[in-house]
Backbone as CSV, one residue per row, in Angstrom:
resi,resn,N_x,N_y,N_z,CA_x,CA_y,CA_z,C_x,C_y,C_z
1,GLU,20.778,0.860,-12.347,20.957,-0.289,-13.190,20.058,-0.279,-14.408
2,ARG,19.007,0.550,-14.401,18.118,0.564,-15.559,17.660,1.988,-15.841
3,ALA,17.332,2.190,-17.080,16.756,3.470,-17.486,15.337,3.187,-17.938
4,ALA,14.397,3.979,-17.453,12.987,3.773,-17.809,12.322,5.133,-17.937
5,PRO,11.436,5.277,-18.917,10.721,6.548,-19.035,9.751,6.727,-17.881
6,VAL,9.621,7.943,-17.441,8.685,8.277,-16.375,7.671,9.240,-16.959
7,LEU,6.434,8.767,-17.034,5.363,9.589,-17.582,4.168,9.489,-16.642
8,THR,3.744,10.608,-16.119,2.613,10.650,-15.200,1.575,11.628,-15.727
9,VAL,0.332,11.157,-15.749,-0.790,12.023,-16.092,-1.694,12.049,-14.866
10,GLN,-1.916,13.237,-14.325,-2.747,13.390,-13.132,-3.907,14.315,-13.457
11,HIS,-5.106,13.869,-13.091,-6.308,14.643,-13.371,-7.158,14.724,-12.104
12,SER,-7.585,15.911,-11.752,-8.469,16.101,-10.601,-9.897,15.816,-11.037
13,LEU,-10.444,14.709,-10.541,-11.829,14.365,-10.855,-12.800,15.270,-10.117
14,THR,-12.463,15.569,-8.856,-13.216,16.511,-8.028,-12.201,17.292,-7.209
15,ASP,-12.667,18.140,-6.316,-11.753,18.869,-5.431,-11.010,17.922,-4.491
16,ASN,-11.555,16.730,-4.267,-10.986,15.806,-3.279,-10.458,14.499,-3.861
17,ILE,-10.599,14.284,-5.161,-10.183,13.017,-5.759,-9.317,13.280,-6.984
18,ASP,-8.117,12.685,-6.979,-7.215,12.765,-8.121,-7.039,11.382,-8.734
19,LEU,-6.960,11.331,-10.046,-6.692,10.106,-10.791,-5.306,10.237,-11.402
20,VAL,-4.467,9.230,-11.190,-3.096,9.240,-11.695,-2.917,8.035,-12.606
21,PHE,-2.387,8.258,-13.805,-2.075,7.195,-14.770,-0.591,7.239,-15.093
22,GLY,-0.034,6.099,-15.452,1.375,6.037,-15.848,2.219,5.684,-14.642
23,THR,3.278,6.441,-14.424,4.114,6.241,-13.239,3.400,6.880,-12.056
24,ILE,2.975,6.045,-11.120,2.163,6.516,-9.995,3.055,6.907,-8.827
25,TYR,2.467,7.565,-7.836,3.183,7.939,-6.612,3.227,6.705,-5.722
26,GLY,4.276,5.926,-5.849,4.329,4.614,-5.211,5.264,4.525,-4.030
27,THR,5.644,3.323,-3.743,6.511,2.888,-2.642,6.133,3.575,-1.336
28,VAL,6.995,4.432,-0.805,6.732,5.035,0.509,5.531,5.973,0.510
29,ASN,5.111,6.450,-0.656,3.942,7.330,-0.738,2.643,6.615,-0.385
30,HIS,2.639,5.273,-0.449,1.439,4.521,-0.085,1.203,4.513,1.435
31,ARG,2.202,4.866,2.220,2.111,4.926,3.686,1.753,3.564,4.304
32,LEU,2.249,2.488,3.708,2.041,1.158,4.288,3.038,0.937,5.411
33,ILE,2.684,0.059,6.346,3.589,-0.195,7.466,4.846,-0.897,6.965
34,GLU,5.948,-0.697,7.643,7.255,-1.226,7.245,7.282,-2.745,7.059
35,PRO,6.685,-3.548,7.942,6.744,-5.000,7.730,6.042,-5.469,6.452
36,VAL,5.077,-4.709,5.957,4.340,-5.099,4.754,5.029,-4.585,3.497
37,PHE,5.481,-3.348,3.518,6.053,-2.712,2.330,7.324,-1.992,2.753
38,SER,8.408,-2.710,2.780,9.676,-2.226,3.306,10.165,-0.961,2.599
39,PHE,10.797,-0.092,3.359,11.393,1.125,2.822,12.443,0.794,1.760
40,GLU,13.085,-0.369,1.866,14.101,-0.751,0.888,13.525,-0.845,-0.525
41,LYS,12.232,-1.101,-0.641,11.596,-1.152,-1.965,11.755,0.193,-2.674
42,PHE,11.772,1.280,-1.923,11.984,2.606,-2.494,13.364,2.692,-3.140
43,LEU,14.353,2.073,-2.520,15.717,2.124,-3.034,15.942,1.147,-4.182
44,ILE,15.282,-0.011,-4.133,15.518,-1.079,-5.098,14.606,-0.983,-6.312
45,ASP,13.335,-0.712,-6.094,12.339,-0.727,-7.170,11.415,0.471,-7.009
46,ASN,11.940,1.644,-7.312,11.254,2.896,-7.009,10.072,3.197,-7.926
47,TYR,10.067,2.694,-9.144,9.019,3.068,-10.084,7.852,2.093,-10.021
48,GLU,6.652,2.637,-9.979,5.431,1.844,-10.068,4.610,2.426,-11.206
49,ASN,4.108,1.549,-12.063,3.336,1.986,-13.226,1.959,1.351,-13.204
50,GLY,0.953,2.150,-13.440,-0.425,1.667,-13.434,-1.370,2.830,-13.300
51,PHE,-2.284,2.703,-12.344,-3.184,3.829,-12.069,-3.424,3.922,-10.573
52,GLN,-3.894,5.079,-10.143,-4.030,5.377,-8.719,-5.145,6.397,-8.526
53,LEU,-5.924,6.200,-7.473,-6.909,7.188,-7.041,-6.463,7.711,-5.681
54,LEU,-6.377,9.015,-5.547,-5.992,9.654,-4.289,-7.190,10.431,-3.758
55,PHE,-7.618,10.086,-2.552,-8.766,10.733,-1.903,-8.249,11.609,-0.774
56,ASP,-8.706,12.842,-0.718,-8.272,13.770,0.322,-9.479,14.557,0.822
57,TYR,-10.204,13.953,1.764,-11.342,14.595,2.412,-10.934,14.993,3.826
58,GLU,-11.765,15.773,4.480,-11.440,16.217,5.840,-11.259,15.027,6.781
59,ASN,-12.119,14.008,6.683,-12.057,12.876,7.606,-11.553,11.582,6.974
60,ILE,-11.270,11.594,5.674,-10.799,10.384,4.993,-9.648,10.740,4.070
61,LYS,-8.547,10.025,4.229,-7.409,10.115,3.315,-7.176,8.701,2.813
62,ALA,-7.101,8.521,1.491,-6.932,7.170,0.959,-6.136,7.184,-0.337
63,ASP,-5.446,6.100,-0.556,-4.659,5.849,-1.752,-5.056,4.458,-2.239
64,VAL,-5.619,4.373,-3.437,-6.022,3.098,-4.037,-5.240,2.977,-5.340
65,TRP,-4.516,1.867,-5.538,-3.650,1.785,-6.706,-3.550,0.370,-7.270
66,LEU,-3.085,0.324,-8.518,-2.702,-0.918,-9.180,-1.364,-0.670,-9.857
67,ASN,-0.375,-1.465,-9.495,0.963,-1.380,-10.079,1.153,-2.611,-10.959
68,TRP,1.122,-2.402,-12.284,1.268,-3.520,-13.223,2.757,-3.690,-13.486
69,GLU,3.343,-4.750,-12.922,4.790,-4.936,-12.970,5.257,-5.724,-14.188
70,GLN,4.479,-6.710,-14.622,4.867,-7.496,-15.789,3.625,-7.948,-16.545
71,PHE,3.455,-7.417,-17.730,2.318,-7.742,-18.591,2.678,-8.961,-19.438
72,ILE,1.698,-9.815,-19.738,1.970,-10.982,-20.576,1.031,-11.024,-21.777
73,MET,1.509,-11.714,-22.793,0.701,-12.023,-23.971,0.510,-13.537,-23.988
74,GLU,-0.434,-14.001,-24.753,-0.722,-15.429,-24.815,0.528,-16.215,-25.219
75,GLY,0.834,-17.260,-24.407,1.973,-18.127,-24.680,3.302,-17.654,-24.126
76,ASP,3.346,-16.498,-23.477,4.608,-16.020,-22.896,5.159,-17.038,-21.903
77,PRO,6.489,-17.210,-21.848,7.091,-18.197,-20.943,7.240,-17.684,-19.499
78,PHE,6.786,-16.500,-19.222,6.879,-15.928,-17.873,5.497,-15.515,-17.390
79,GLN,5.387,-15.295,-16.089,4.097,-14.980,-15.468,3.858,-13.475,-15.398
80,GLU,2.567,-13.107,-15.411,2.220,-11.716,-15.164,2.437,-11.423,-13.686
81,LYS,2.672,-10.157,-13.373,2.862,-9.745,-11.980,2.203,-8.387,-11.795
82,PHE,1.419,-8.274,-10.733,0.896,-6.965,-10.369,0.624,-6.909,-8.879
83,THR,0.632,-5.693,-8.371,0.331,-5.421,-6.968,-0.770,-4.377,-6.940
84,THR,-1.749,-4.587,-6.088,-2.814,-3.612,-5.930,-3.069,-3.425,-4.434
85,GLY,-3.537,-2.260,-4.066,-3.749,-2.033,-2.645,-4.560,-0.802,-2.335
86,ILE,-4.829,-0.677,-1.061,-5.488,0.508,-0.514,-4.824,0.825,0.816
87,SER,-4.574,2.084,1.025,-4.061,2.569,2.303,-4.936,3.758,2.676
88,ALA,-5.686,3.605,3.757,-6.651,4.646,4.122,-6.553,4.972,5.606
89,SER,-6.973,6.163,5.931,-7.040,6.602,7.319,-8.343,7.376,7.502
90,PHE,-9.109,6.951,8.491,-10.398,7.575,8.786,-10.298,8.307,10.120
91,SER,-10.566,9.591,10.105,-10.519,10.397,11.320,-11.871,10.303,12.028
92,LEU,-11.865,9.781,13.265,-13.102,9.617,14.023,-13.402,10.790,14.939
93,PHE,-12.318,11.432,15.414,-12.499,12.455,16.444,-11.350,13.448,16.344
94,LYS,-11.681,14.732,16.357,-10.681,15.796,16.346,-11.116,16.851,17.333
95,SER,-10.250,17.148,18.284,-10.571,18.183,19.254,-9.274,18.784,19.777
96,GLY,-9.127,20.081,19.586,-7.919,20.748,20.064,-6.675,20.142,19.439
97,ASN,-5.792,19.635,20.298,-4.528,19.070,19.844,-4.600,17.572,19.572
98,TYR,-5.757,16.962,19.766,-5.881,15.506,19.664,-6.680,15.083,18.435
99,GLU,-6.277,13.940,17.887,-7.021,13.348,16.790,-6.964,11.827,16.928
100,LEU,-8.104,11.191,16.743,-8.207,9.737,16.796,-8.535,9.240,15.392
101,GLU,-7.686,8.339,14.879,-7.849,7.832,13.522,-7.911,6.306,13.517
102,VAL,-8.505,5.774,12.459,-8.539,4.332,12.226,-7.831,4.080,10.896
103,PRO,-6.623,3.507,10.933,-5.959,3.161,9.678,-6.443,1.807,9.157
104,PHE,-6.510,1.686,7.838,-6.851,0.425,7.188,-5.945,0.268,5.972
105,GLN,-5.370,-0.922,5.821,-4.505,-1.192,4.679,-4.795,-2.590,4.148
106,ALA,-4.772,-2.719,2.837,-4.898,-4.018,2.187,-3.956,-4.014,0.993
107,LEU,-3.182,-5.077,0.861,-2.217,-5.193,-0.223,-2.318,-6.589,-0.819
108,PHE,-2.431,-6.663,-2.143,-2.525,-7.938,-2.850,-1.405,-7.999,-3.880
109,ARG,-0.668,-9.087,-3.860,0.424,-9.299,-4.834,0.104,-10.573,-5.599
110,HIS,-0.052,-10.452,-6.920,-0.419,-11.604,-7.757,0.698,-11.927,-8.732
111,VAL,0.993,-13.212,-8.848,1.938,-13.724,-9.833,1.254,-14.916,-10.488
112,GLY,1.180,-14.923,-11.804,0.542,-16.042,-12.488,-0.066,-15.593,-13.787
113,GLY,-1.119,-16.255,-14.183,-1.802,-15.899,-15.415,-2.429,-17.122,-16.045
114,GLN,-3.478,-16.905,-16.773,-4.186,-18.005,-17.414,-3.678,-18.253,-18.829
115,ILE,-2.942,-17.324,-19.435,-2.567,-17.466,-20.839,-1.070,-17.669,-21.050
116,ASP,-0.293,-17.745,-19.975,1.150,-17.943,-20.144,1.457,-19.435,-20.268
117,SER,2.700,-19.737,-20.651,3.127,-21.139,-20.755,4.098,-21.503,-19.644
118,SER,4.193,-20.673,-18.623,5.096,-20.932,-17.504,4.595,-22.114,-16.671
119,PRO,5.508,-23.011,-16.270,5.107,-24.131,-15.426,4.963,-23.754,-13.946
120,LEU,5.324,-22.544,-13.592,5.273,-22.109,-12.198,3.829,-21.941,-11.730
121,PRO,3.559,-22.237,-10.458,2.196,-22.080,-9.951,1.836,-20.602,-9.766
122,ALA,0.565,-20.301,-9.928,0.075,-18.951,-9.670,0.007,-18.735,-8.167
123,GLY,0.093,-17.498,-7.754,0.008,-17.186,-6.331,-0.510,-15.785,-6.108
124,THR,-1.312,-15.643,-5.083,-1.809,-14.329,-4.686,-1.680,-14.219,-3.177
125,GLN,-0.840,-13.299,-2.732,-0.670,-13.062,-1.307,-1.413,-11.781,-0.930
126,SER,-2.036,-11.807,0.226,-2.758,-10.622,0.692,-2.315,-10.276,2.104
127,ASN,-2.228,-8.987,2.347,-1.906,-8.454,3.669,-2.990,-7.459,4.048
128,PHE,-3.467,-7.561,5.282,-4.491,-6.641,5.788,-4.016,-6.043,7.101
129,LEU,-4.404,-4.807,7.349,-4.059,-4.144,8.608,-5.214,-3.243,8.997
130,GLN,-5.583,-3.297,10.260,-6.547,-2.341,10.806,-6.140,-2.041,12.229
131,GLY,-6.402,-0.825,12.639,-5.956,-0.443,13.964,-6.548,0.866,14.427
132,VAL,-5.837,1.473,15.366,-6.246,2.755,15.930,-4.986,3.601,16.122
133,ARG,-5.138,4.913,15.867,-3.997,5.821,15.958,-4.428,7.067,16.709
134,LEU,-3.675,7.440,17.726,-3.930,8.654,18.495,-2.796,9.633,18.235
135,LYS,-3.165,10.851,17.807,-2.173,11.891,17.519,-2.336,13.044,18.503
136,TRP,-1.202,13.572,18.928,-1.183,14.793,19.738,-0.212,15.742,19.068
137,ILE,-0.684,16.952,18.741,0.159,17.941,18.069,0.097,19.240,18.854
138,ASN,1.285,19.765,19.197,1.374,21.010,19.953,2.636,21.734,19.501
139,ASP,2.478,22.804,18.747,3.628,23.531,18.204,4.386,24.333,19.262
140,ASN,3.818,24.509,20.445,4.440,25.324,21.485,5.160,24.487,22.531
141,PHE,5.549,23.287,22.192,6.165,22.389,23.160,7.428,21.817,22.539
142,PHE,8.378,21.365,23.359,9.634,20.801,22.858,9.364,19.621,21.922
143,VAL,8.533,18.684,22.357,8.065,17.607,21.499,6.727,18.085,20.931
144,ASN,6.696,18.407,19.628,5.478,19.007,19.090,4.562,18.015,18.380
145,ARG,4.968,16.747,18.333,4.123,15.740,17.687,4.373,14.398,18.362
146,LEU,3.279,13.748,18.739,3.345,12.437,19.367,2.241,11.576,18.756
147,VAL,2.622,10.419,18.226,1.665,9.515,17.585,1.817,8.141,18.215
148,LEU,0.712,7.600,18.683,0.677,6.261,19.256,-0.278,5.430,18.414
149,GLU,0.221,4.288,17.920,-0.584,3.468,17.010,-0.510,2.002,17.427
150,GLN,-1.654,1.332,17.365,-1.720,-0.109,17.617,-2.583,-0.725,16.522
151,SER,-2.024,-1.723,15.824,-2.735,-2.344,14.712,-2.578,-3.854,14.746
152,LEU,-3.518,-4.519,14.113,-3.460,-5.956,13.915,-3.293,-6.209,12.429
153,ALA,-2.399,-7.133,12.082,-2.111,-7.445,10.686,-2.403,-8.916,10.429
154,GLN,-2.765,-9.203,9.173,-3.059,-10.573,8.775,-2.473,-10.819,7.389
155,PHE,-1.907,-12.013,7.198,-1.389,-12.441,5.903,-2.137,-13.692,5.471
156,ILE,-2.542,-13.742,4.205,-3.237,-14.914,3.672,-2.707,-15.199,2.266
157,GLU,-2.316,-16.438,2.015,-2.039,-16.900,0.651,-3.373,-17.356,0.102
158,VAL,-3.891,-16.637,-0.887,-5.243,-16.868,-1.380,-5.383,-18.236,-2.047
159,ASN,-4.385,-18.650,-2.803,-4.463,-19.956,-3.464,-3.221,-20.796,-3.131
160,PRO,-3.167,-21.328,-1.891,-1.987,-22.104,-1.505,-1.905,-23.397,-2.317
161,GLY,-0.695,-23.706,-2.736,-0.510,-24.923,-3.512,0.770,-25.631,-3.119
162,GLY,1.244,-25.397,-1.929,2.464,-26.035,-1.481,3.726,-25.282,-1.863
163,HIS,3.596,-24.197,-2.638,4.777,-23.449,-3.054,5.149,-22.337,-2.065
164,ILE,4.360,-22.169,-1.044,4.680,-21.178,-0.014,4.650,-21.885,1.339
165,LEU,5.660,-21.640,2.162,5.822,-22.384,3.409,4.824,-21.984,4.492
166,ILE,4.513,-20.712,4.572,3.584,-20.234,5.604,2.396,-19.598,4.893
167,PRO,1.260,-20.299,4.773,0.135,-19.787,3.982,-0.707,-18.719,4.663
168,ASP,-0.567,-18.532,5.976,-1.316,-17.475,6.650,-0.661,-17.146,7.983
169,GLY,-1.040,-16.001,8.525,-0.483,-15.600,9.807,-1.065,-14.287,10.283
170,TYR,-0.822,-14.005,11.554,-1.319,-12.792,12.193,-0.169,-12.111,12.923
171,GLY,-0.310,-10.830,13.132,0.713,-10.094,13.854,0.137,-8.843,14.478
172,SER,0.889,-8.304,15.396,0.528,-7.063,16.061,1.605,-6.037,15.728
173,TYR,1.186,-4.819,15.438,2.134,-3.762,15.071,1.874,-2.561,15.969
174,SER,2.870,-2.205,16.748,2.777,-1.045,17.645,3.811,-0.028,17.206
175,ARG,3.449,1.243,17.329,4.381,2.294,16.920,4.190,3.529,17.795
176,LEU,5.310,4.107,18.202,5.328,5.374,18.913,6.237,6.297,18.119
177,GLN,5.711,7.449,17.742,6.457,8.386,16.928,6.488,9.730,17.636
178,MET,7.684,10.320,17.736,7.840,11.625,18.376,8.566,12.544,17.412
179,GLY,8.182,13.806,17.432,8.870,14.756,16.532,8.856,16.140,17.074
């Protein structure tokens, strides 16, 4: 439905950290859980523009980004929109075929602005996830990958003003993956 230029500039700051400007590696590349960042977003709104830091260490993998969706100028009749987040995984233990990881995710979606003329209320929603993930990998077996994950999720409307029906909540996310 739309045509948009795609321009990405990627620079390796160190052997383990990349900086990405322009069209970032977004949507499913953030590795957020499905209830927070639906796969359908990849099909509907695939492009994310902003900046991103990608960390790739032996025990830490992380993606930190800002997706600027709608920029405003003073007096604009519409609100600014941006999403920022972090998706990280910390490896606590690795031995043989087993690995124990701690995933952490935080996502903030802001709509509003101090310089627009829109009568709509500003809003900032946040989602947090932390948990534990156990991986078993064995290339010599019929099932060569098994991942068991248990996480707790939290949603908070940072500035509730009556425009959102459920201002906060908690959830549990369990996942079993076989391959």
